[in-house]
C-alpha positions in Angstrom: 27.7 1.5 113.0 25.7 4.1 115.0 24.9 7.5 113.5 26.9 10.4 114.9 25.5 12.2 118.0 27.4 15.4 117.1 29.0 17.2 114.2 31.9 19.6 114.2 30.7 23.2 113.5 33.3 25.7 112.2 33.7 28.6 114.6 36.2 31.5 114.8 39.9 31.3 113.9 40.0 27.7 112.9 38.3 26.3 116.0 35.2 24.1 116.1 32.3 23.5 118.4 30.2 20.3 118.7 26.6 20.7 117.6 24.2 17.8 118.4 23.2 16.0 115.3 19.5 16.2 116.1 17.8 19.4 117.2 14.4 20.3 118.7 12.6 22.9 116.7 10.5 25.6 118.4 8.8 27.2 115.4 5.4 28.7 116.2 2.8 30.2 113.9 0.2 31.1 116.6 -0.3 29.7 120.1 2.9 29.4 122.1 1.5 27.9 125.3 3.1 24.6 124.5 6.7 26.0 124.3 7.9 25.7 127.9 6.5 22.3 128.7 7.5 20.8 125.4 11.0 22.2 125.5 11.3 20.8 129.1 10.1 17.4 127.8 12.6 17.5 125.0 15.5 18.2 127.4 14.3 15.5 129.7 14.2 13.0 126.9 17.8 13.8 125.9 17.8 16.6 123.4 20.7 19.0 123.8 20.1 21.2 120.8 17.3 23.7 120.9 16.6 25.7 117.7 14.8 29.0 118.2 14.4 32.4 116.6 13.3 35.9 117.7 10.3 35.7 115.2 8.8 32.7 116.8 7.8 34.5 120.0 8.9 31.7 122.3 12.2 33.0 123.6 10.8 33.5 127.2 9.2 30.1 127.6 12.0 28.3 125.9 14.6 30.2 128.0 12.6 29.3 131.1 12.7 25.6 130.2 16.5 25.7 129.6 17.1 27.5 132.9 14.7 25.3 134.9 15.9 22.0 133.3 18.7 21.5 135.8 21.0 20.8 132.8 24.2 22.8 132.8 24.0 25.6 130.2 27.3 24.5 128.6 25.7 21.1 127.8 22.8 22.7 125.8 23.4 24.0 122.2 21.1 27.0 121.5 20.5 28.3 118.0 18.6 31.5 117.4 18.0 33.7 114.3 17.6 37.4 113.4 14.5 38.5 111.6 14.8 40.7 108.5 13.9 44.1 110.1 17.1 43.8 112.2 19.3 42.7 109.3 21.1 46.0 108.8 24.6 46.3 110.2 23.6 48.7 113.0 20.7 46.5 114.3 21.9 42.9 114.4 23.3 43.2 117.9 20.1 44.8 119.1 18.2 41.7 118.0 20.7 39.4 119.7 20.4 41.4 122.9 16.7 41.1 122.8 17.0 37.3 122.4 19.4 37.0 125.3 17.3 39.2 127.5 14.1 37.3 126.8 15.8 33.8 127.1 17.7 34.9 130.2 20.9 33.6 128.7 24.4 35.1 128.5 25.1 33.7 125.0 23.7 31.6 122.2 25.9 29.0 120.6 24.9 29.8 117.0 23.3 32.9 115.6 21.8 32.9 112.1 20.4 35.5 109.7 16.9 34.1 109.2 16.5 35.1 105.5 18.8 36.6 102.9 16.9 39.8 102.8 16.5 42.9 105.0 13.3 44.8 105.7 12.8 48.5 106.3 12.3 49.1 110.0 9.9 51.9 111.1 12.7 53.4 113.3 15.5 52.5 115.6 13.3 53.4 118.7 10.6 51.1 117.3 13.1 48.3 117.0 14.3 48.9 120.5 10.7 48.4 121.7 9.8 45.7 119.3 8.2 42.5 120.4 6.8 39.4 118.7 4.1 36.9 119.3 0.8 35.6 118.1 -0.9 39.0 118.5 1.9 41.3 117.5 1.3 43.6 114.5 4.0 44.8 112.1 4.2 48.0 114.1 4.8 45.9 117.3 7.6 44.1 115.5 9.1 47.3 114.2 8.9 46.8 110.4 7.4 48.9 107.7 4.7 47.6 105.3 3.5 48.6 101.9 0.0 50.3 102.4 -1.3 48.7 99.2 -0.2 45.1 99.8 0.4 44.9 103.5 3.7 43.2 102.8 7.0 44.2 104.3 9.0 46.8 102.5 12.3 45.3 101.4 15.6 47.0 102.1 17.3 45.9 98.9 20.6 47.6 99.8 21.2 45.1 102.6 19.7 42.1 100.8 21.8 39.3 99.5 23.3 40.4 96.1 21.9 37.4 94.0 18.4 37.9 95.5 18.5 41.7 94.9 19.7 41.3 91.3 17.0 38.7 90.6 14.5 41.3 91.6 16.2 44.0 89.5 17.9 45.8 92.4 21.5 46.3 93.7 22.3 44.8 97.1 24.8 43.1 99.2 24.7 41.1 102.5 28.4 41.6 103.2 28.1 44.5 105.6 25.4 42.8 107.6 27.4 39.6 107.6 30.5 41.5 108.9 28.4 43.0 111.7 27.3 39.4 112.6 30.9 38.2 112.6 31.9 40.9 115.0 29.4 39.5 117.6 31.6 36.5 118.1 34.3 38.7 119.8 31.7 40.0 122.3 31.3 36.5 123.8 27.5 36.7 123.2 27.6 34.1 120.4 30.0 31.3 119.6 29.4 30.9 115.9 27.4 32.7 113.2 25.7 31.5 110.1 22.8 32.0 107.7 19.5 30.5 106.8 17.7 30.1 103.4 20.8 31.0 101.4 21.6 29.7 98.0 25.0 28.7 96.8 25.3 32.1 95.1 24.4 33.8 98.3 27.0 31.9 100.2 29.6 32.7 97.6 29.0 36.4 98.1 30.1 35.9 101.8 33.0 33.5 101.4 35.7 36.2 100.6 35.1 37.8 104.0 34.7 34.6 106.0 38.2 33.4 106.6 38.6 34.3 110.3 34.9 34.0 111.3 33.4 31.4 108.9 29.9 30.7 107.7 29.3 28.0 110.2 25.9 26.8 109.1 23.2 27.3 106.5 19.7 26.3 107.7 17.4 25.4 104.8 14.3 23.4 104.1 15.4 19.8 103.5 13.5 16.5 103.2 13.1 13.8 100.5 10.8 15.9 98.4 13.4 18.7 98.5 16.8 17.0 99.3 18.9 20.0 98.3 21.8 17.7 97.4 23.8 20.2 95.4 23.6 22.8 98.0 24.5 20.4 100.8 27.5 19.0 99.0 28.8 22.4 97.9 28.4 23.6 101.5 30.2 20.6 102.9 33.1 21.2 100.5 33.4 24.7 102.0 33.1 23.7 105.6 29.5 24.8 106.0 27.1 22.5 107.9 23.5 22.2 106.7 20.8 22.1 109.3 17.3 21.2 108.1 14.0 22.9 109.0 10.8 21.1 108.1 12.6 17.7 108.0 9.2 16.0 107.7 8.0 18.6 105.1 5.0 20.8 105.5 1.6 19.8 104.4 0.8 20.6 100.7 -2.3 22.6 99.7 -4.1 19.4 98.7 -3.4 17.9 102.2 -0.6 15.6 101.0 2.0 14.8 103.7 5.4 13.2 103.3 4.8 11.3 106.6 1.9 9.5 104.8 3.9 8.7 101.7 3.6 4.9 101.0 7.3 4.6 100.4 8.2 6.4 103.6 5.8 4.2 105.6 7.0 1.0 104.0 10.7 1.8 104.7 9.9 2.9 108.2 8.1 -0.4 108.9 10.9 -2.4 107.4 13.4 -0.6 109.8 11.2 -0.8 112.9 10.8 3.0 113.2 8.0 5.5 112.7 8.1 7.8 109.7 9.5 10.8 111.7 12.4 8.6 113.0 13.1 7.5 109.5 13.3 11.0 108.1 15.5 12.2 110.9 17.7 9.2 110.4 17.9 9.9 106.6 18.9 13.5 107.4 21.7 12.6 109.9 23.0 9.8 107.7 23.5 12.5 105.0 25.6 14.6 107.4 22.9 17.2 108.1 21.1 18.2 111.3 17.3 17.7 111.3 15.2 20.1 113.5 12.0 18.3 114.0 9.2 20.0 116.0 6.4 18.4 118.0 4.5 19.3 121.1 3.4 15.6 121.6 5.7 13.9 124.2 5.7 10.5 122.4 6.7 12.2 119.2 9.4 14.3 120.9 10.9 11.1 122.3 10.7 9.1 119.1 12.1 11.9 116.8 15.4 11.7 118.8 15.7 7.9 118.4 17.4 7.8 115.1 19.3 4.9 113.6 21.4 4.0 110.6 19.3 2.7 107.7 20.5 0.6 104.7 21.9 2.4 101.8 19.2 1.1 99.5 16.6 2.7 101.7 18.5 6.0 101.6 18.4 5.8 97.8 14.7 5.0 97.8 14.0 8.1 99.9 16.2 10.1 97.6 14.1 9.0 94.7 11.1 10.8 96.2 12.6 14.1 95.0 10.2 16.5 93.3 10.9 19.5 91.2 11.7 22.4 93.6 8.5 24.3 92.9 6.6 21.2 93.9 8.8 19.9 96.7 9.3 23.2 98.6 6.6 23.6 101.3 7.8 26.9 102.9 7.1 29.7 100.4 8.0 33.0 102.0 9.3 34.0 98.5 5.6 34.1 97.4 4.4 35.7 100.7 6.9 38.6 100.5 7.4 38.8 96.7 11.1 38.2 97.1 12.9 35.8 94.6 14.8 33.8 97.1 14.9 30.6 95.0 15.1 31.9 91.4 18.8 32.6 91.0 
């Protein structure tokens, strides 16, 4: 039996929209010159799900690729995300408007809060002029930094309650979430969700999520960090899990999941490469992998998933590490915010 090509995503008032089960990630840490050509390649190869974010600084080239692809807009599912300096109730729509303007789109299909914390902005005018990219400074991006540490100043009031409490503060994400929900009625977004939220963070939002639900929670997921409890809890509450870093990031010692002997052995057994195997594992678990590559052959192969035997799924599950070892994206340490300790 073939793996599903789409999953139903909860939208407003009991409706659903179809989200392609494999997405193309556009995360960028520096150079963005690859973004347009690689996104065009992905669309040409059959991807119909593009995952982006304001922070990545690729909205313009990715939007150009979408608009120049010749594929009708309604056939492409676009996800984007709001970075923390915009995560106050009055500023979420401003970030969405920037995304739409830069991508030259009338709407995005799914809008996520990128992290369960808000940052202090320098001012509303600064946010209105804010831009991001490889050379953008915090001032260019519109957020305030601590002079002593150079780290963003956290707006604890609008940070997810469990995260704020773990840091010794009072906070709630509810008002920001309600502002995001209100965007659905504007027609500029079809569904809303979050990213990097724990079960406790999701529980804070559930009481106000009946009419406009939490559609999705995007988190780091791969065999080192399978997030099984979070995924199963989310599924029971109608929340889809999408997976960034589905191949895991490289550890400090250079270790890569793609080079793991078990991964390579199971991939060879199934006639796929390690990236295809990990994408297949993700979809077979009912989650959406968001692999990213700028290499045309990898872009093509990452989309070619297939069902794998249950014993191979279990063998990949057995690669799980303690969270502190398995997690490869550590913004909690970079920002001194306890995202994962509650």
